[in-house]
C-alpha positions in Angstrom: 0.0 0.0 0.0 1.3 3.5 -0.9 1.4 5.6 2.2 3.9 8.4 1.5 4.2 11.3 -0.9 7.4 10.0 -2.2 6.0 6.5 -3.0 3.0 8.1 -4.7 5.3 10.3 -6.9 7.4 7.3 -7.8 4.4 5.1 -8.7 2.8 7.8 -10.8 6.1 8.3 -12.7 6.2 4.5 -13.4 2.7 4.5 -14.9 2.8 7.9 -16.6 3.3 6.4 -20.0 0.3 4.1 -19.8 -2.4 4.6 -22.4 -5.1 3.3 -20.0 -5.3 3.0 -16.2 -8.0 1.2 -14.2 -9.2 3.1 -11.1 -11.6 2.6 -8.2 -12.2 4.2 -4.9 -13.5 3.3 -1.4 -15.1 6.0 0.7 -17.1 6.6 3.9 -20.3 8.7 3.9 -22.2 8.0 7.1 -21.8 11.2 9.1 -20.7 13.8 6.5 -22.2 15.6 3.6 -19.3 15.0 1.3 -17.8 11.5 0.9 -14.5 10.9 2.7 -12.0 9.4 0.3 -10.4 6.3 2.0 -8.7 4.3 -0.7 -7.7 4.7 -4.4 -7.0 1.5 -6.3 -5.0 1.8 -9.5 -4.0 -0.9 -12.1 -2.2 -0.8 -15.4 -1.1 -3.7 -17.6 2.0 -4.0 -15.4 1.2 -2.6 -12.0 -1.5 -2.7 -9.3 -1.3 -0.5 -6.2 -3.5 0.7 -3.4 -3.1 4.3 -2.4 -3.9 5.4 1.2 -5.3 9.0 0.9 -5.4 9.2 4.7 -1.6 9.0 4.9 -0.8 11.3 1.9 -1.1 15.1 1.6 0.4 15.8 -1.8 -1.6 14.4 -4.6 -0.1 16.5 -7.4 1.5 13.5 -9.1 -1.9 11.8 -9.4 -3.6 15.1 -10.4 -1.1 15.4 -13.2 -2.0 12.0 -14.5 -5.7 12.8 -14.3 -5.1 15.9 -16.4 -3.3 13.9 -19.1 -5.3 13.9 -22.3 -3.5 10.7 -23.5 -4.7 8.5 -20.7 -8.1 6.7 -20.7 -9.2 6.0 -17.1 -11.3 2.8 -16.7 -14.1 2.7 -14.2 -17.0 0.5 -13.4 -20.1 2.7 -12.6 -18.0 5.9 -12.5 -20.4 8.4 -11.1 -19.6 8.1 -7.4 -15.9 7.8 -8.1 -16.0 10.9 -10.3 -17.8 12.8 -7.6 -15.1 11.8 -5.1 -12.3 12.8 -7.5 -14.0 16.1 -8.3 -14.7 16.9 -4.6 -11.1 15.9 -3.6 -9.1 17.3 -6.5 -11.3 19.8 -8.1 -11.1 18.3 -11.6 -12.2 15.3 -13.7 -10.2 12.9 -15.9 -10.0 13.9 -19.6 -11.1 10.5 -21.0 -12.8 7.6 -19.4 -14.2 4.2 -20.3 -17.0 3.0 -18.0 -17.5 -0.7 -18.2 -21.0 -0.6 -16.7 -22.1 1.9 -19.4 -20.4 -0.2 -22.0 -22.1 -3.3 -20.8 -25.5 -1.5 -21.0 -25.1 -1.4 -24.8 -24.4 -5.2 -25.0 -26.0 -8.4 -23.9 -25.7 -8.0 -20.2 -28.2 -7.1 -17.5 -28.9 -3.4 -17.3 -26.5 -1.7 -14.8 -24.8 -5.0 -14.1 -22.6 -5.0 -11.0 -18.8 -5.4 -11.2 -19.0 -8.7 -9.4 -21.6 -10.1 -11.7 -19.9 -9.0 -15.0 -16.5 -10.3 -13.8 -18.0 -13.7 -13.0 -19.7 -13.8 -16.4 -16.9 -12.5 -18.5 -13.7 -13.6 -16.6 -15.2 -16.6 -14.8 -13.9 -15.2 -11.5 -16.0 -15.2 -8.3 -15.1 -12.1 -6.3 -15.3 -11.9 -2.5 -18.3 -9.9 -1.2 -17.4 -10.1 2.6 -16.0 -6.6 2.8 -18.6 -4.6 0.9 -19.8 -2.6 3.9 -16.8 -2.2 6.1 -15.6 1.2 7.4 -12.8 2.0 4.9 -11.5 4.9 7.1 -10.3 2.5 9.9 -6.6 1.7 10.1 -5.1 -0.8 9.9 -7.1 -2.5 7.2 -7.4 -6.2 7.2 -5.4 -8.0 4.5 -8.6 -9.5 3.2 -10.1 -6.0 2.8 -7.0 -4.8 0.9 -7.2 -7.8 -1.4 -11.0 -7.1 -1.9 -10.2 -3.5 -2.9 -7.5 -4.6 -5.3 -9.9 -7.0 -7.0 -12.0 -4.0 -8.0 -9.3 -3.0 -10.5 -7.5 -6.2 -11.1 -9.7 -7.3 -13.9 -10.9 -3.9 -15.2 -8.5 -3.6 -18.1 -9.2 -7.1 -19.4 -12.9 -6.4 -19.1 -12.6 -3.1 -20.9 -10.7 -4.7 -23.8 -13.4 -7.4 -24.2 -16.3 -4.9 -24.0 -14.6 -2.5 -26.4 -14.2 -5.2 -29.0 -17.9 -6.1 -28.7 -18.9 -2.4 -29.0 -16.8 -2.1 -32.2 -18.2 -5.2 -33.7 -21.8 -4.0 -33.1 -20.9 -0.5 -34.2 -21.8 1.0 -30.8 -18.5 2.3 -29.6 -19.3 5.9 -30.7 -22.6 5.8 -28.8 -20.8 4.5 -25.6 -18.1 7.2 -26.0 -20.8 9.9 -26.1 -22.3 8.6 -22.9 -18.8 8.4 -21.3 -18.3 12.1 -22.2 -21.7 13.0 -20.8 -20.7 12.0 -17.2 -17.5 14.1 -17.4 -19.7 17.2 -17.2 -18.4 19.0 -14.0 -21.9 20.5 -13.5 -23.1 17.0 -12.4 -20.8 17.2 -9.4 -21.2 20.7 -8.1 -23.4 21.0 -5.0 -26.3 23.4 -5.9 -28.2 24.4 -2.8 -31.2 25.3 -4.9 -31.6 21.7 -6.0 -32.1 20.8 -2.3 -35.9 20.7 -2.6 -35.5 17.6 -4.9 -34.0 15.8 -1.9 -37.2 16.4 0.2 -39.3 13.2 -0.1 -42.9 14.1 -0.7 -42.3 17.7 -1.6 -45.4 17.7 -3.8 -47.6 17.0 -0.7 -46.9 20.5 0.7 -49.6 23.0 0.5 -49.1 24.9 -2.8 -49.0 28.3 -1.1 -46.1 27.1 1.0 -44.0 25.8 -1.9 -41.7 28.8 -2.1 -41.0 28.8 1.6 -40.4 25.1 1.7 -38.0 25.6 -1.3 -36.2 28.3 0.7 -35.9 26.1 3.8 -34.6 23.1 1.7 -31.9 25.4 0.1 -31.0 26.7 3.5 -30.7 23.2 4.9 -28.5 22.3 2.0 -26.3 25.3 2.6 -25.9 24.5 6.3 -25.2 20.8 5.6 -22.4 21.8 3.1 -20.9 24.4 5.5 -20.9 21.9 8.5 -20.1 18.9 6.2 -23.0 16.9 7.9 -25.8 14.9 6.3 -28.7 17.2 5.4 -31.1 15.3 7.6 -28.9 15.9 10.6 -29.6 19.6 10.0 -33.3 19.2 9.6 -35.5 16.2 8.7 -37.9 16.3 5.8 -40.8 16.0 8.3 -39.5 19.1 10.0 -39.4 21.0 6.7 -43.0 20.1 6.2 -43.9 21.2 9.7 -42.0 24.4 9.5 -43.7 25.3 6.1 -47.1 24.5 7.6 -46.4 26.6 10.8 -46.3 23.6 13.1 -42.6 23.7 14.0 -40.3 26.5 15.1 -36.6 27.0 15.0 -34.3 28.4 17.7 -33.9 32.2 17.6 -30.4 32.0 16.1 -31.5 29.5 13.4 -34.6 31.5 12.6 -32.4 34.6 12.2 -30.0 32.7 9.9 -32.9 31.4 7.8 -34.5 34.8 7.5 -31.2 36.3 6.5 -30.8 33.6 3.9 -34.3 34.2 2.5 -33.7 37.9 2.2 -30.3 37.4 0.5 -31.8 35.0 -2.1 -35.3 36.4 -2.4 -35.1 36.6 -6.2 -34.3 32.9 -6.5 -37.0 32.0 -4.0 -39.7 34.3 -5.6 -38.9 32.8 -9.1 -39.4 29.2 -8.0 -42.4 27.6 -9.6 -43.5 24.1 -8.8 -46.3 22.3 -10.7 -47.1 19.1 -9.0 -49.2 18.1 -11.9 -46.3 18.3 -14.4 -45.9 14.5 -14.3 -49.6 13.7 -14.1 -50.9 12.7 -17.5 -54.3 13.2 -18.8 -56.2 10.2 -20.3 -55.1 11.3 -23.8 -51.5 11.8 -22.7 -51.5 8.4 -21.1 -52.5 6.9 -24.4 -49.8 8.9 -26.2 -47.2 7.7 -23.7 -48.1 4.1 -24.3 -48.0 4.6 -28.1 -44.7 6.4 -28.0 -43.1 4.0 -25.6 -44.2 1.0 -27.8 -42.6 2.7 -30.8 -39.3 3.4 -29.0 -39.1 -0.2 -27.6 -39.5 -1.5 -31.1 -36.6 0.8 -32.3 -34.5 -0.4 -29.3 -35.1 -4.0 -30.3 -34.1 -3.2 -33.9 -30.7 -2.0 -32.7 -30.3 -4.7 -30.1 -30.5 -2.2 -27.3 -32.2 -2.4 -23.9 -35.0 0.2 -23.8 -33.6 1.7 -20.6 -30.5 2.7 -22.6 -32.6 4.6 -25.1 -35.1 6.3 -22.9 -36.6 6.3 -19.4 -40.1 7.0 -18.0 -39.2 10.6 -17.1 -38.0 11.4 -20.6 -41.2 9.9 -22.1 -43.4 12.0 -19.9 -41.3 15.1 -20.5 -41.6 14.7 -24.3 -45.4 14.0 -24.1 -45.9 17.1 -21.9 -43.6 19.6 -23.6 -42.1 18.0 -26.8 -38.7 19.0 -25.3 -36.2 18.3 -22.5 -36.2 14.6 -23.2 -32.8 12.8 -23.0 -33.4 11.2 -26.3 -33.7 14.5 -28.2 -30.0 14.9 -28.8 -26.9 12.9 -29.7 -26.8 9.3 -30.9 -30.3 8.6 -29.4 -31.9 11.3 -31.5 -30.1 10.0 -34.6 -32.0 6.7 -34.1 -35.3 8.3 -33.1 -35.6 11.5 -35.2 -37.9 9.9 -37.8 -40.3 8.6 -35.2 -40.2 11.8 -33.2 -40.9 13.9 -36.3 -44.3 12.2 -36.5 -45.2 13.7 -33.1 -44.6 17.3 -34.1 -48.2 17.7 -35.3 -49.8 16.0 -32.2 
């Protein structure tokens, strides 16, 4: 295990000429807002190492590799790892290959787990014993370190197999487009005004209280970020409902802080509009949804794609309601669907 700045620098130098590098992370997120990076596993064709972020304070050699346009970083289900990397280092890799996204285009279960695809492709059964351990504790058991290493041990082989299949089925460009999509840094910025989306049952709030509940949700998010604590440790969803409905009161200092927040962001709060019926379809719209969904499933089958890769329920509803903002109205998805979608312009 790499535990010093010098060892990290030497290792990064050794792998700096690699065209592709497999990477995975282990983290802890039980009592903080942001995940705590606990391990970084890295493998190349020649080397496999575990980096201990808790023992290292200079990550510049690794950051330099992440900035390298010539290196493709290989992940399985990259979103959480990318969030960690972005939060920790303030940047994202330049190129990635996500084996879960790649598998979605091929004959595998949708969003297949790493363990499942390695067993299917490499005929290796991976240990699951250490899935939920506290990765921040030291020393780590040898079995846990081996478990973590396995998460990158087979990634390059898996990537090569999947890439060949994508090429043979003429889907590599589609997969690459989806890889690039999750390298959008906006996905990993914490936006306090998205906090209302984390409130379960927001649509059940009295409509005249929506803006206040929106403000409270944003304030909760701001406090959680500032204190680096889970948002529900700051205020539960039920307390947001009760506060919005006048059945719950804050301490004097918290009330002053919330009032100050509302005054500072009054324009954002006043401009918030929420239509709880936006996803409720009329009888006619429900019939249109069934018809469109049936057509898109047929097109997915035509290209040997899982329907979930081409569209989801939210995108169908969005298209039926607005004829815009659907995920399939751009990129490779639109190139497959534009003829079918053009039929709906007159509906």
